[in-house]
MILUM-843737 format. One record per residue (C-alpha): x, z, y. Coordinates in steps of 0.02 Angstrom, whole numbers, m for minus. Each point is the difference from the previous one (the first is absolute). Layout:
BEGIN
<rec><X>X</X><Z>Z</Z><Y>Y</Y></rec>
...
***
This chain:
BEGIN
<rec><X>m779</X><Z>10975</Z><Y>m10561</Y></rec>
<rec><X>168</X><Z>83</Z><Y>m24</Y></rec>
<rec><X>3</X><Z>55</Z><Y>181</Y></rec>
<rec><X>m174</X><Z>77</Z><Y>m16</Y></rec>
<rec><X>51</X><Z>93</Z><Y>m159</Y></rec>
<rec><X>158</X><Z>68</Z><Y>79</Y></rec>
<rec><X>m100</X><Z>60</Z><Y>151</Y></rec>
<rec><X>m118</X><Z>96</Z><Y>m113</Y></rec>
<rec><X>148</X><Z>77</Z><Y>m90</Y></rec>
<rec><X>77</X><Z>58</Z><Y>164</Y></rec>
<rec><X>m167</X><Z>75</Z><Y>56</Y></rec>
<rec><X>m19</X><Z>92</Z><Y>m165</Y></rec>
<rec><X>178</X><Z>63</Z><Y>9</Y></rec>
<rec><X>m31</X><Z>65</Z><Y>176</Y></rec>
<rec><X>m160</X><Z>93</Z><Y>m45</Y></rec>
<rec><X>86</X><Z>148</Z><Y>m88</Y></rec>
<rec><X>113</X><Z>22</Z><Y>151</Y></rec>
<rec><X>m149</X><Z>5</Z><Y>118</Y></rec>
<rec><X>m89</X><Z>122</Z><Y>m115</Y></rec>
<rec><X>154</X><Z>113</Z><Y>m3</Y></rec>
<rec><X>7</X><Z>m9</Z><Y>190</Y></rec>
<rec><X>m182</X><Z>52</Z><Y>13</Y></rec>
<rec><X>32</X><Z>144</Z><Y>m120</Y></rec>
<rec><X>150</X><Z>54</Z><Y>102</Y></rec>
<rec><X>m103</X><Z>m5</Z><Y>161</Y></rec>
<rec><X>m139</X><Z>100</Z><Y>m82</Y></rec>
<rec><X>121</X><Z>125</Z><Y>m72</Y></rec>
<rec><X>98</X><Z>6</Z><Y>162</Y></rec>
<rec><X>m147</X><Z>59</Z><Y>107</Y></rec>
<rec><X>m10</X><Z>174</Z><Y>m79</Y></rec>
<rec><X>189</X><Z>7</Z><Y>0</Y></rec>
<rec><X>4</X><Z>m34</Z><Y>188</Y></rec>
<rec><X>m131</X><Z>135</Z><Y>27</Y></rec>
<rec><X>100</X><Z>124</Z><Y>m104</Y></rec>
<rec><X>159</X><Z>m41</Z><Y>95</Y></rec>
<rec><X>m91</X><Z>20</Z><Y>167</Y></rec>
<rec><X>m69</X><Z>169</Z><Y>m54</Y></rec>
<rec><X>168</X><Z>59</Z><Y>m65</Y></rec>
<rec><X>94</X><Z>m60</Z><Y>154</Y></rec>
<rec><X>m124</X><Z>55</Z><Y>133</Y></rec>
<rec><X>m81</X><Z>147</Z><Y>m91</Y></rec>
<rec><X>24</X><Z>115</Z><Y>150</Y></rec>
<rec><X>m93</X><Z>m121</Z><Y>116</Y></rec>
<rec><X>m142</X><Z>m19</Z><Y>m127</Y></rec>
<rec><X>m10</X><Z>189</Z><Y>m16</Y></rec>
<rec><X>m16</X><Z>21</Z><Y>188</Y></rec>
<rec><X>m130</X><Z>m138</Z><Y>17</Y></rec>
<rec><X>m107</X><Z>49</Z><Y>m149</Y></rec>
<rec><X>m86</X><Z>153</Z><Y>81</Y></rec>
<rec><X>m47</X><Z>m104</Z><Y>152</Y></rec>
<rec><X>m71</X><Z>m139</Z><Y>m109</Y></rec>
<rec><X>m100</X><Z>125</Z><Y>m102</Y></rec>
<rec><X>m69</X><Z>88</Z><Y>154</Y></rec>
<rec><X>m48</X><Z>m165</Z><Y>83</Y></rec>
<rec><X>m79</X><Z>m58</Z><Y>m162</Y></rec>
<rec><X>m106</X><Z>158</Z><Y>m9</Y></rec>
<rec><X>m45</X><Z>8</Z><Y>184</Y></rec>
<rec><X>m34</X><Z>m186</Z><Y>26</Y></rec>
<rec><X>m19</X><Z>m76</Z><Y>m173</Y></rec>
<rec><X>m135</X><Z>114</Z><Y>m69</Y></rec>
<rec><X>m114</X><Z>m5</Z><Y>154</Y></rec>
<rec><X>20</X><Z>m188</Z><Y>8</Y></rec>
<rec><X>m48</X><Z>m25</Z><Y>m183</Y></rec>
<rec><X>m141</X><Z>126</Z><Y>17</Y></rec>
<rec><X>m64</X><Z>m87</Z><Y>156</Y></rec>
<rec><X>1</X><Z>m171</Z><Y>m82</Y></rec>
<rec><X>m95</X><Z>73</Z><Y>m148</Y></rec>
<rec><X>m132</X><Z>85</Z><Y>109</Y></rec>
<rec><X>m25</X><Z>m161</Z><Y>96</Y></rec>
<rec><X>m61</X><Z>m78</Z><Y>m162</Y></rec>
<rec><X>m132</X><Z>135</Z><Y>m27</Y></rec>
<rec><X>m153</X><Z>67</Z><Y>91</Y></rec>
<rec><X>76</X><Z>174</Z><Y>23</Y></rec>
<rec><X>m76</X><Z>107</Z><Y>135</Y></rec>
<rec><X>m31</X><Z>184</Z><Y>37</Y></rec>
<rec><X>m147</X><Z>9</Z><Y>m121</Y></rec>
<rec><X>80</X><Z>m71</Z><Y>m157</Y></rec>
<rec><X>183</X><Z>56</Z><Y>2</Y></rec>
<rec><X>65</X><Z>144</Z><Y>m105</Y></rec>
<rec><X>m34</X><Z>164</Z><Y>91</Y></rec>
<rec><X>m37</X><Z>185</Z><Y>m21</Y></rec>
<rec><X>m152</X><Z>90</Z><Y>71</Y></rec>
<rec><X>24</X><Z>187</Z><Y>m22</Y></rec>
<rec><X>40</X><Z>29</Z><Y>m183</Y></rec>
<rec><X>m74</X><Z>m168</Z><Y>m51</Y></rec>
<rec><X>115</X><Z>m147</Z><Y>m29</Y></rec>
<rec><X>m77</X><Z>m172</Z><Y>20</Y></rec>
<rec><X>90</X><Z>m149</Z><Y>m79</Y></rec>
<rec><X>23</X><Z>m165</Z><Y>90</Y></rec>
<rec><X>m144</X><Z>m123</Z><Y>m23</Y></rec>
<rec><X>58</X><Z>m146</Z><Y>108</Y></rec>
<rec><X>9</X><Z>m172</Z><Y>m78</Y></rec>
<rec><X>115</X><Z>m149</Z><Y>3</Y></rec>
<rec><X>m70</X><Z>m137</Z><Y>113</Y></rec>
<rec><X>145</X><Z>m122</Z><Y>6</Y></rec>
<rec><X>25</X><Z>m93</Z><Y>163</Y></rec>
<rec><X>m173</X><Z>37</Z><Y>70</Y></rec>
<rec><X>70</X><Z>116</Z><Y>135</Y></rec>
<rec><X>121</X><Z>m134</Z><Y>59</Y></rec>
<rec><X>m138</X><Z>m130</Z><Y>4</Y></rec>
<rec><X>m113</X><Z>116</Z><Y>101</Y></rec>
<rec><X>140</X><Z>41</Z><Y>123</Y></rec>
<rec><X>59</X><Z>m179</Z><Y>27</Y></rec>
<rec><X>m175</X><Z>m71</Z><Y>18</Y></rec>
<rec><X>m70</X><Z>141</Z><Y>107</Y></rec>
<rec><X>4</X><Z>3</Z><Y>189</Y></rec>
<rec><X>74</X><Z>175</Z><Y>14</Y></rec>
<rec><X>168</X><Z>m41</Z><Y>m76</Y></rec>
<rec><X>18</X><Z>m165</Z><Y>94</Y></rec>
<rec><X>m50</X><Z>77</Z><Y>167</Y></rec>
<rec><X>120</X><Z>145</Z><Y>m25</Y></rec>
<rec><X>138</X><Z>m119</Z><Y>m54</Y></rec>
<rec><X>m27</X><Z>m104</Z><Y>157</Y></rec>
<rec><X>23</X><Z>149</Z><Y>116</Y></rec>
<rec><X>147</X><Z>62</Z><Y>m104</Y></rec>
<rec><X>88</X><Z>m166</Z><Y>25</Y></rec>
<rec><X>m36</X><Z>2</Z><Y>187</Y></rec>
<rec><X>62</X><Z>179</Z><Y>10</Y></rec>
<rec><X>159</X><Z>m39</Z><Y>m97</Y></rec>
<rec><X>46</X><Z>m160</Z><Y>91</Y></rec>
<rec><X>m35</X><Z>76</Z><Y>171</Y></rec>
<rec><X>99</X><Z>158</Z><Y>m32</Y></rec>
<rec><X>150</X><Z>m89</Z><Y>m77</Y></rec>
<rec><X>6</X><Z>m135</Z><Y>135</Y></rec>
<rec><X>m12</X><Z>121</Z><Y>146</Y></rec>
<rec><X>119</X><Z>125</Z><Y>m81</Y></rec>
<rec><X>130</X><Z>m135</Z><Y>m33</Y></rec>
<rec><X>m15</X><Z>m70</Z><Y>177</Y></rec>
<rec><X>18</X><Z>170</Z><Y>83</Y></rec>
<rec><X>137</X><Z>55</Z><Y>m119</Y></rec>
<rec><X>100</X><Z>m158</Z><Y>33</Y></rec>
<rec><X>m22</X><Z>17</Z><Y>188</Y></rec>
<rec><X>55</X><Z>182</Z><Y>2</Y></rec>
<rec><X>145</X><Z>m35</Z><Y>m118</Y></rec>
<rec><X>64</X><Z>m136</Z><Y>116</Y></rec>
<rec><X>m13</X><Z>117</Z><Y>150</Y></rec>
<rec><X>89</X><Z>142</Z><Y>m89</Y></rec>
<rec><X>135</X><Z>m117</Z><Y>m64</Y></rec>
<rec><X>58</X><Z>m23</Z><Y>180</Y></rec>
<rec><X>114</X><Z>120</Z><Y>92</Y></rec>
<rec><X>m125</X><Z>93</Z><Y>109</Y></rec>
<rec><X>7</X><Z>174</Z><Y>74</Y></rec>
<rec><X>m82</X><Z>132</Z><Y>m110</Y></rec>
<rec><X>m6</X><Z>m112</Z><Y>m153</Y></rec>
<rec><X>22</X><Z>144</Z><Y>m122</Y></rec>
<rec><X>m141</X><Z>98</Z><Y>83</Y></rec>
<rec><X>m118</X><Z>m149</Z><Y>m9</Y></rec>
<rec><X>42</X><Z>m27</Z><Y>m183</Y></rec>
<rec><X>m38</X><Z>181</Z><Y>m40</Y></rec>
<rec><X>m166</X><Z>m4</Z><Y>93</Y></rec>
<rec><X>m55</X><Z>m163</Z><Y>m81</Y></rec>
<rec><X>40</X><Z>67</Z><Y>m173</Y></rec>
<rec><X>m102</X><Z>158</Z><Y>33</Y></rec>
<rec><X>m167</X><Z>m70</Z><Y>m66</Y></rec>
<rec><X>89</X><Z>m38</Z><Y>m164</Y></rec>
<rec><X>67</X><Z>179</Z><Y>m12</Y></rec>
<rec><X>m168</X><Z>83</Z><Y>26</Y></rec>
<rec><X>m107</X><Z>16</Z><Y>m159</Y></rec>
<rec><X>m130</X><Z>m137</Z><Y>m7</Y></rec>
<rec><X>m152</X><Z>113</Z><Y>m10</Y></rec>
<rec><X>58</X><Z>98</Z><Y>153</Y></rec>
<rec><X>16</X><Z>m160</Z><Y>100</Y></rec>
<rec><X>m172</X><Z>m61</Z><Y>m56</Y></rec>
<rec><X>m83</X><Z>165</Z><Y>48</Y></rec>
<rec><X>86</X><Z>m7</Z><Y>170</Y></rec>
<rec><X>m68</X><Z>m175</Z><Y>28</Y></rec>
<rec><X>m172</X><Z>56</Z><Y>m56</Y></rec>
<rec><X>3</X><Z>131</Z><Y>136</Y></rec>
<rec><X>55</X><Z>m130</Z><Y>127</Y></rec>
<rec><X>m142</X><Z>m115</Z><Y>m54</Y></rec>
<rec><X>m135</X><Z>135</Z><Y>15</Y></rec>
<rec><X>m141</X><Z>m77</Z><Y>100</Y></rec>
<rec><X>m49</X><Z>158</Z><Y>93</Y></rec>
<rec><X>161</X><Z>99</Z><Y>21</Y></rec>
<rec><X>139</X><Z>m122</Z><Y>m46</Y></rec>
<rec><X>145</X><Z>m28</Z><Y>117</Y></rec>
<rec><X>m24</X><Z>m188</Z><Y>5</Y></rec>
<rec><X>m178</X><Z>12</Z><Y>62</Y></rec>
<rec><X>50</X><Z>136</Z><Y>124</Y></rec>
<rec><X>126</X><Z>m121</Z><Y>74</Y></rec>
<rec><X>m130</X><Z>m137</Z><Y>7</Y></rec>
<rec><X>m125</X><Z>117</Z><Y>83</Y></rec>
<rec><X>129</X><Z>40</Z><Y>132</Y></rec>
<rec><X>3</X><Z>m184</Z><Y>43</Y></rec>
<rec><X>m188</X><Z>m13</Z><Y>5</Y></rec>
<rec><X>m15</X><Z>m88</Z><Y>m169</Y></rec>
<rec><X>m133</X><Z>49</Z><Y>m126</Y></rec>
<rec><X>52</X><Z>84</Z><Y>m162</Y></rec>
<rec><X>45</X><Z>m117</Z><Y>m142</Y></rec>
<rec><X>m70</X><Z>37</Z><Y>m175</Y></rec>
<rec><X>169</X><Z>m23</Z><Y>m81</Y></rec>
<rec><X>m53</X><Z>55</Z><Y>m174</Y></rec>
<rec><X>m190</X><Z>m18</Z><Y>11</Y></rec>
<rec><X>m13</X><Z>m186</Z><Y>35</Y></rec>
<rec><X>47</X><Z>m121</Z><Y>m141</Y></rec>
<rec><X>104</X><Z>m115</Z><Y>109</Y></rec>
<rec><X>89</X><Z>137</Z><Y>96</Y></rec>
<rec><X>30</X><Z>96</Z><Y>m163</Y></rec>
<rec><X>91</X><Z>m151</Z><Y>m74</Y></rec>
<rec><X>113</X><Z>m15</Z><Y>152</Y></rec>
<rec><X>30</X><Z>188</Z><Y>m5</Y></rec>
<rec><X>57</X><Z>8</Z><Y>m182</Y></rec>
<rec><X>112</X><Z>m152</Z><Y>24</Y></rec>
<rec><X>80</X><Z>81</Z><Y>153</Y></rec>
<rec><X>36</X><Z>162</Z><Y>m95</Y></rec>
<rec><X>75</X><Z>m91</Z><Y>m149</Y></rec>
<rec><X>109</X><Z>m106</Z><Y>116</Y></rec>
<rec><X>59</X><Z>158</Z><Y>88</Y></rec>
<rec><X>50</X><Z>73</Z><Y>m169</Y></rec>
<rec><X>83</X><Z>m159</Z><Y>m64</Y></rec>
<rec><X>102</X><Z>m56</Z><Y>150</Y></rec>
<rec><X>144</X><Z>126</Z><Y>m25</Y></rec>
<rec><X>38</X><Z>m61</Z><Y>m177</Y></rec>
<rec><X>m8</X><Z>m181</Z><Y>54</Y></rec>
<rec><X>109</X><Z>34</Z><Y>152</Y></rec>
<rec><X>135</X><Z>94</Z><Y>m97</Y></rec>
<rec><X>8</X><Z>m132</Z><Y>m138</Y></rec>
<rec><X>11</X><Z>m145</Z><Y>122</Y></rec>
<rec><X>124</X><Z>92</Z><Y>110</Y></rec>
<rec><X>114</X><Z>18</Z><Y>m151</Y></rec>
<rec><X>m17</X><Z>m186</Z><Y>m31</Y></rec>
<rec><X>41</X><Z>m41</Z><Y>181</Y></rec>
<rec><X>157</X><Z>106</Z><Y>m5</Y></rec>
<rec><X>60</X><Z>m95</Z><Y>m154</Y></rec>
<rec><X>0</X><Z>m167</Z><Y>93</Y></rec>
<rec><X>177</X><Z>m38</Z><Y>65</Y></rec>
<rec><X>12</X><Z>7</Z><Y>188</Y></rec>
<rec><X>117</X><Z>m150</Z><Y>0</Y></rec>
<rec><X>m147</X><Z>m113</Z><Y>m41</Y></rec>
<rec><X>m89</X><Z>50</Z><Y>161</Y></rec>
<rec><X>159</X><Z>m21</Z><Y>101</Y></rec>
<rec><X>32</X><Z>m173</Z><Y>m70</Y></rec>
<rec><X>m181</X><Z>m52</Z><Y>30</Y></rec>
<rec><X>7</X><Z>64</Z><Y>179</Y></rec>
<rec><X>159</X><Z>m97</Z><Y>32</Y></rec>
<rec><X>m88</X><Z>m156</Z><Y>m65</Y></rec>
<rec><X>m136</X><Z>25</Z><Y>130</Y></rec>
<rec><X>m138</X><Z>70</Z><Y>m113</Y></rec>
<rec><X>m131</X><Z>100</Z><Y>94</Y></rec>
<rec><X>m75</X><Z>165</Z><Y>m60</Y></rec>
<rec><X>m145</X><Z>m82</Z><Y>m93</Y></rec>
<rec><X>116</X><Z>m122</Z><Y>m90</Y></rec>
<rec><X>116</X><Z>142</Z><Y>m52</Y></rec>
<rec><X>m149</X><Z>99</Z><Y>m64</Y></rec>
<rec><X>m74</X><Z>m146</Z><Y>m96</Y></rec>
<rec><X>162</X><Z>m69</Z><Y>m75</Y></rec>
<rec><X>102</X><Z>159</Z><Y>m28</Y></rec>
<rec><X>m109</X><Z>156</Z><Y>3</Y></rec>
<rec><X>m146</X><Z>m59</Z><Y>m106</Y></rec>
<rec><X>107</X><Z>m84</Z><Y>m136</Y></rec>
<rec><X>111</X><Z>154</Z><Y>m3</Y></rec>
<rec><X>m151</X><Z>114</Z><Y>m25</Y></rec>
<rec><X>m81</X><Z>m107</Z><Y>m134</Y></rec>
<rec><X>54</X><Z>104</Z><Y>m150</Y></rec>
<rec><X>m49</X><Z>164</Z><Y>84</Y></rec>
<rec><X>m163</X><Z>m71</Z><Y>68</Y></rec>
<rec><X>m60</X><Z>m64</Z><Y>m168</Y></rec>
<rec><X>25</X><Z>171</Z><Y>m79</Y></rec>
<rec><X>m81</X><Z>104</Z><Y>137</Y></rec>
<rec><X>m149</X><Z>m119</Z><Y>14</Y></rec>
<rec><X>m31</X><Z>15</Z><Y>m187</Y></rec>
<rec><X>14</X><Z>189</Z><Y>1</Y></rec>
<rec><X>m107</X><Z>17</Z><Y>156</Y></rec>
<rec><X>m134</X><Z>m112</Z><Y>m76</Y></rec>
<rec><X>m11</X><Z>103</Z><Y>m159</Y></rec>
<rec><X>m2</X><Z>165</Z><Y>95</Y></rec>
<rec><X>m130</X><Z>m59</Z><Y>124</Y></rec>
<rec><X>m111</X><Z>m76</Z><Y>m133</Y></rec>
<rec><X>m6</X><Z>172</Z><Y>m84</Y></rec>
<rec><X>5</X><Z>107</Z><Y>158</Y></rec>
<rec><X>m122</X><Z>134</Z><Y>m54</Y></rec>
<rec><X>40</X><Z>144</Z><Y>121</Y></rec>
<rec><X>m32</X><Z>m90</Z><Y>164</Y></rec>
<rec><X>m171</X><Z>m67</Z><Y>m49</Y></rec>
<rec><X>m57</X><Z>153</Z><Y>m95</Y></rec>
<rec><X>55</X><Z>132</Z><Y>123</Y></rec>
<rec><X>m45</X><Z>m95</Z><Y>158</Y></rec>
<rec><X>m169</X><Z>m80</Z><Y>m40</Y></rec>
<rec><X>m34</X><Z>30</Z><Y>m187</Y></rec>
<rec><X>m42</X><Z>m185</Z><Y>m5</Y></rec>
<rec><X>m130</X><Z>13</Z><Y>138</Y></rec>
<rec><X>m98</X><Z>m23</Z><Y>103</Y></rec>
<rec><X>m104</X><Z>m55</Z><Y>m147</Y></rec>
<rec><X>120</X><Z>m104</Z><Y>m104</Y></rec>
<rec><X>83</X><Z>m88</Z><Y>148</Y></rec>
<rec><X>179</X><Z>58</Z><Y>m32</Y></rec>
<rec><X>m9</X><Z>23</Z><Y>m188</Y></rec>
<rec><X>147</X><Z>m84</Z><Y>m89</Y></rec>
<rec><X>15</X><Z>m29</Z><Y>m186</Y></rec>
<rec><X>97</X><Z>157</Z><Y>m42</Y></rec>
<rec><X>m116</X><Z>117</Z><Y>98</Y></rec>
<rec><X>m152</X><Z>m81</Z><Y>m79</Y></rec>
<rec><X>75</X><Z>26</Z><Y>m173</Y></rec>
<rec><X>25</X><Z>183</Z><Y>45</Y></rec>
<rec><X>m180</X><Z>11</Z><Y>59</Y></rec>
<rec><X>m66</X><Z>m63</Z><Y>m166</Y></rec>
<rec><X>91</X><Z>140</Z><Y>m93</Y></rec>
<rec><X>m20</X><Z>148</Z><Y>118</Y></rec>
<rec><X>m137</X><Z>m24</Z><Y>128</Y></rec>
<rec><X>m151</X><Z>m91</Z><Y>m71</Y></rec>
<rec><X>m116</X><Z>79</Z><Y>m128</Y></rec>
<rec><X>11</X><Z>m28</Z><Y>m144</Y></rec>
<rec><X>186</X><Z>m33</Z><Y>14</Y></rec>
<rec><X>37</X><Z>m173</Z><Y>m68</Y></rec>
<rec><X>169</X><Z>8</Z><Y>m87</Y></rec>
<rec><X>m16</X><Z>m173</Z><Y>m77</Y></rec>
<rec><X>m31</X><Z>m86</Z><Y>167</Y></rec>
<rec><X>141</X><Z>98</Z><Y>82</Y></rec>
<rec><X>120</X><Z>m51</Z><Y>m138</Y></rec>
<rec><X>m56</X><Z>m180</Z><Y>14</Y></rec>
<rec><X>39</X><Z>m4</Z><Y>185</Y></rec>
<rec><X>167</X><Z>84</Z><Y>m31</Y></rec>
<rec><X>50</X><Z>m132</Z><Y>m128</Y></rec>
<rec><X>m55</X><Z>m139</Z><Y>117</Y></rec>
<rec><X>106</X><Z>75</Z><Y>140</Y></rec>
<rec><X>150</X><Z>1</Z><Y>m116</Y></rec>
<rec><X>m30</X><Z>m180</Z><Y>m53</Y></rec>
<rec><X>m19</X><Z>m59</Z><Y>181</Y></rec>
<rec><X>164</X><Z>82</Z><Y>51</Y></rec>
<rec><X>91</X><Z>m69</Z><Y>m152</Y></rec>
<rec><X>m64</X><Z>m175</Z><Y>39</Y></rec>
<rec><X>54</X><Z>19</Z><Y>181</Y></rec>
<rec><X>174</X><Z>59</Z><Y>m51</Y></rec>
<rec><X>19</X><Z>m145</Z><Y>m123</Y></rec>
<rec><X>m55</X><Z>m130</Z><Y>128</Y></rec>
<rec><X>110</X><Z>80</Z><Y>133</Y></rec>
<rec><X>151</X><Z>m7</Z><Y>m115</Y></rec>
<rec><X>m37</X><Z>m181</Z><Y>m45</Y></rec>
<rec><X>m9</X><Z>m50</Z><Y>183</Y></rec>
<rec><X>166</X><Z>87</Z><Y>35</Y></rec>
<rec><X>83</X><Z>m91</Z><Y>m144</Y></rec>
<rec><X>m59</X><Z>m167</Z><Y>68</Y></rec>
<rec><X>76</X><Z>46</Z><Y>167</Y></rec>
<rec><X>165</X><Z>41</Z><Y>m83</Y></rec>
<rec><X>m18</X><Z>188</Z><Y>16</Y></rec>
<rec><X>28</X><Z>123</Z><Y>m142</Y></rec>
<rec><X>m103</X><Z>156</Z><Y>m24</Y></rec>
***
């Protein structure tokens, strides 16, 4: 009984100390913030304009898009002016109805399926070609600088210029590709007018645009791998494939994980290639999520701003989920990102 009483006394005596500690921690948080602001005020001053601009450019449209996705806003019920007459907005809040319609409808799921095929195909082929070219250019070959410059050229040319050039090459009647085929006695190929050929065509153009970035990034990773590792492996009798599998690929892991993530996000949202080359056609064969969201807002009548915003939010959620899963997988493998 005495032991129990003394234990209670000790606990009671310790409670004021813990309370004071909590008060110190609570009071210390603003103090730490003040010290950080007073110590690094110049850095905060330089960063503040960027944060404000990003908040205005990205934050407001994002919040506005999420809000519109919860309404039935379209061209007929948004706030607008007709001549001297000003018409107020009459759209209504509908909750998650737009998301339910999108996720249960066939259009979103079909478009998502092709978007995933498009993304995986482009990233896989781009990574494979970029890795191959990076390995070739990492060797001491004659004219290496010239080859590097020529392979980077597609990256230097503005994207829309490259797409228009490829559109001319793909022209069924007067395109260079079909002229070459005709010279060999082969019938013209409907590169952009047949659904299957159109899918191969847009993937080829996007790969052509993406290979330079992948090659340069992987080439930098290859040059950071110590040459002594290859020399030691060669002395131990390792062949070329064993050196590639046990030295090159582990050495490129940190670079590869980053470029694959970036390439996936860029390809998933690659609006210019699809829009400028096929406009999602023929029919809806090459329509990806981002071009379909654009179509809802600017091409159909009446323009459906709520549906476009819904698709935009879903695209953001899908990419965030992918990035979170990707990071989790890397952590399990012992990588940091």
